[in-house]
C-alpha positions in Angstrom: 0.1 -0.1 0.1 1.3 3.5 -0.8 0.6 5.7 2.2 1.2 9.3 0.4 3.6 12.0 1.8 1.5 13.7 4.2 -1.0 12.6 6.5 -2.6 14.0 9.5 -3.7 13.4 13.1 -6.2 14.9 15.4 -7.8 14.0 18.8 -11.3 13.2 17.6 -12.8 12.1 21.4 -13.7 15.4 21.8 -15.5 16.1 18.0 -19.5 15.5 17.6 -20.5 14.1 14.0 -20.8 17.4 12.7 -17.3 18.3 13.4 -15.7 14.6 12.5 -17.6 14.8 9.3 -16.4 18.4 8.5 -12.7 17.4 9.7 -12.4 14.4 7.3 -13.9 16.0 4.1 -11.8 19.2 4.9 -8.7 16.9 4.9 -9.8 15.3 1.8 -10.3 18.5 -0.1 -6.9 19.9 1.1 -5.1 17.3 -0.7 -3.7 15.0 2.4 -3.4 11.4 1.8 -4.1 9.8 5.2 -6.0 10.8 8.1 -5.1 8.9 11.5 -6.9 8.8 14.3 -6.5 7.6 18.2 -8.4 5.1 20.4 -8.7 6.7 23.7 -11.5 6.7 26.3 -14.6 8.0 24.0 -15.1 6.4 20.3 -14.2 2.8 19.8 -11.8 2.6 17.1 -13.9 0.6 14.1 -17.1 2.4 14.7 -15.2 5.5 14.2 -13.3 4.4 11.3 -16.5 3.3 9.6 -17.9 7.0 10.3 -15.0 8.7 8.6 -14.7 6.2 5.8 -18.3 7.1 4.8 -17.7 10.9 4.9 -15.0 10.5 2.2 -14.3 9.2 -1.1 -10.7 8.5 -1.4 -9.0 9.4 1.7 -7.3 6.9 3.6 -8.4 6.2 6.9 -6.3 4.7 9.5 -6.5 3.9 13.4 -3.5 5.0 15.1 -3.7 3.3 16.9 -6.6 0.6 17.7 -5.7 -0.7 21.4 -5.2 -4.2 21.2 -6.5 -5.2 24.7 -9.9 -3.4 23.4 -10.9 -6.6 21.3 -9.4 -10.1 20.5 -7.5 -10.5 17.3 -10.5 -12.3 15.6 -12.6 -9.3 16.0 -9.8 -7.0 14.8 -9.4 -8.9 11.8 -13.6 -9.0 10.9 -13.3 -4.9 11.8 -10.4 -4.5 9.4 -12.0 -7.0 6.7 -15.5 -5.3 6.9 -14.4 -1.6 6.8 -12.0 -2.5 3.8 -14.9 -4.4 1.7 -17.4 -1.5 2.4 -14.8 1.3 1.6 -12.9 0.5 -1.0 -9.8 -0.5 0.7 -9.2 2.8 2.5 -8.7 1.6 5.8 -5.4 0.8 7.5 -5.5 -1.0 10.8 -2.7 0.6 13.1 -2.1 -1.4 16.4 -0.4 -0.8 19.7 0.1 -1.8 23.0 -1.3 1.3 24.6 -0.2 2.3 28.4 -0.6 0.7 31.8 -2.3 3.0 33.1 -5.1 3.0 30.4 -5.1 -0.8 30.1 -5.0 -1.6 33.9 -7.2 1.2 35.0 -9.8 2.3 32.4 -10.0 -1.6 30.7 -9.2 -3.4 33.8 -7.1 -5.7 32.0 -3.8 -6.9 33.5 -0.9 -5.0 31.0 1.4 -7.5 29.7 4.9 -7.6 28.6 4.6 -5.1 25.0 6.4 -7.4 22.6 5.1 -10.4 23.7 1.6 -9.5 23.9 1.8 -7.9 20.7 3.4 -11.0 18.7 1.0 -13.0 20.4 -1.8 -11.0 19.1 -0.7 -11.0 15.8 -0.4 -14.7 15.7 -4.1 -14.5 16.9 -5.0 -12.4 13.7 -3.0 -14.6 11.5 -5.1 -17.7 12.4 -8.2 -15.8 12.2 -7.4 -14.8 9.0 -6.7 -18.5 7.9 -10.5 -19.3 9.2 -12.2 -16.5 8.0 -10.6 -15.4 5.0 -10.1 -12.0 3.8 -6.2 -12.0 4.1 -4.8 -11.4 0.7 -4.3 -7.7 1.8 -3.7 -7.0 5.1 -3.6 -3.5 5.5 -2.0 -3.4 9.2 0.9 -1.0 10.9 2.0 -1.1 14.5 2.6 1.6 16.9 6.4 1.2 17.5 9.2 2.9 19.0 12.0 0.5 20.5 14.1 -1.5 18.3 12.4 -4.7 19.0 8.8 -3.5 18.1 9.8 -1.7 15.2 11.5 -4.6 13.7 8.2 -6.7 14.6 6.3 -4.1 12.4 8.9 -4.6 9.6 8.5 -8.5 9.8 4.7 -9.0 10.2 3.0 -5.9 8.8 3.5 -3.1 6.5 5.4 -0.9 8.8 5.7 1.2 11.9 3.9 4.3 13.3 5.9 6.1 15.8 4.8 8.8 17.9 6.3 11.9 19.8 9.8 11.5 18.0 11.9 13.7 16.2 13.7 12.8 12.5 16.5 11.2 14.8 14.2 8.6 15.0 14.4 7.3 11.1 17.9 5.9 11.6 16.8 4.1 14.4 13.7 2.6 13.1 15.1 2.1 9.6 18.1 -0.1 11.2 15.5 -2.2 13.2 13.6 -2.6 10.1 16.3 -4.2 8.3 15.1 -2.3 4.9 11.9 -3.6 5.1 8.2 -1.9 5.7 6.8 1.8 5.5 7.8 4.4 8.0 5.3 6.9 9.1 6.4 9.0 11.7 3.9 11.6 13.7 5.0 15.7 14.2 3.1 18.2 16.1 3.1 21.5 14.9 2.1 24.9 15.9 1.3 27.7 13.7 2.5 30.4 15.8 6.0 33.2 15.7 5.5 33.8 19.3 7.9 31.4 21.5 6.4 31.9 24.9 2.7 30.9 23.4 4.0 28.0 21.2 5.9 26.5 24.2 2.7 27.1 26.1 0.8 24.9 23.6 3.5 22.4 23.5 3.5 21.6 27.3 -0.1 21.7 27.3 -0.3 19.1 24.5 2.7 16.8 26.1 1.3 16.9 29.6 -0.3 13.3 29.4 3.1 11.7 27.8 5.6 13.1 30.0 5.3 10.3 32.6 4.6 7.6 30.4 7.7 5.3 30.1 7.0 4.2 26.2 7.5 7.9 25.6 10.3 9.2 27.9 12.6 6.0 27.6 12.6 6.6 23.6 13.4 10.0 24.2 16.7 8.9 26.0 17.3 6.9 22.7 16.9 10.3 21.0 19.4 12.1 22.5 17.6 13.9 25.3 18.1 13.5 29.1 15.8 13.3 32.1 16.1 16.4 32.8 14.2 17.6 29.2 11.0 15.5 30.6 11.0 16.5 34.2 8.5 18.8 35.8 6.4 20.4 32.7 9.4 19.6 30.3 12.6 21.3 29.0 12.1 24.3 25.9 14.5 21.8 24.0 12.2 19.1 24.5 9.3 21.0 23.6 10.8 22.5 20.5 11.5 18.8 19.4 8.0 17.6 19.7 6.1 20.9 18.4 7.3 22.8 15.6 6.5 26.1 15.5 6.8 29.2 13.4 5.5 30.3 10.0 4.5 28.0 7.6 8.0 28.0 5.6 9.8 27.6 8.8 7.7 24.3 9.6 7.9 23.0 6.2 11.4 23.2 6.5 11.5 21.3 9.8 9.6 18.6 8.5 11.6 18.1 5.6 14.3 16.4 7.7 12.2 13.3 8.1 12.2 13.1 4.4 15.6 13.4 3.9 16.4 11.0 6.5 14.1 8.5 4.6 10.5 8.5 6.2 7.9 7.5 3.9 5.2 9.3 5.4 4.6 12.4 7.8 1.8 12.6 9.7 1.2 16.5 11.2 -1.2 17.3 14.2 -1.6 20.6 14.3 -2.3 22.1 17.8 -4.7 25.2 18.2 -3.0 27.8 20.6 -6.4 28.5 22.0 -6.5 25.2 23.4 -9.9 24.3 21.9 -10.3 20.4 20.5 -9.8 19.8 16.8 -7.4 20.9 14.2 -6.0 24.4 13.3 -7.8 24.8 10.2 -5.1 27.6 9.2 -2.4 25.4 9.8 -3.7 22.6 7.9 -4.6 25.0 4.7 -0.7 26.4 4.8 0.9 23.1 5.4 -1.2 21.4 2.9 0.4 19.1 0.2 
């Protein structure tokens, strides 16, 4: 599958049906190739994917990510097959192990060892595809940061979708993938030239992630130090996680991902007013 050069991501939980429809249709109109959406605390992943697919005609819709603790492997296969059969093969199933607090507290499951749990889940999906059919075109990617999960993404799926990263991630991921699979890189952006306001916006967006081991351990791999994610995060970390400035300045920073070998860059546009949903001015200014 060809993912296209530029995708978008936004938190969808706070958006009602009219806003979700306008978002998907606007993203398609602006020429973005893929709309990625999370599974957090509100919308169920496959139901939301079906709604977004129904609002669009050409846009690829991708879960980024569907929590593997939310459904058994056979249900994931059925959801994948259903959406692709009904909407012309435009659905990509992004899978991830999520985070221990969400899995244990919100869902009531024991959080297993990430790599072994994901490998077992993929084995279950393979078995389901053998029984149910429909496995000729398996449009699946994995949320992957560390080298082992990234290697698994390359050998068992279409590739990796790392989140909260820098262009330095590309070389690390490519080494782990050994020349196989697509690499889809998320990057937050803020169309704002005021450093105080931009970093304030970045800290509001990153607050959720600073205490999650999946991310702060990967930040160490990317060259950051514990002091960078202490408290509300250093300016250095904020500037790396959220590219801010003019559209031209942001485009120049995003180019580093492509220069390093990323297949797709997924921009998450942050609003300086803190309101939910994408920043339409940024989406229009950065449109392909």
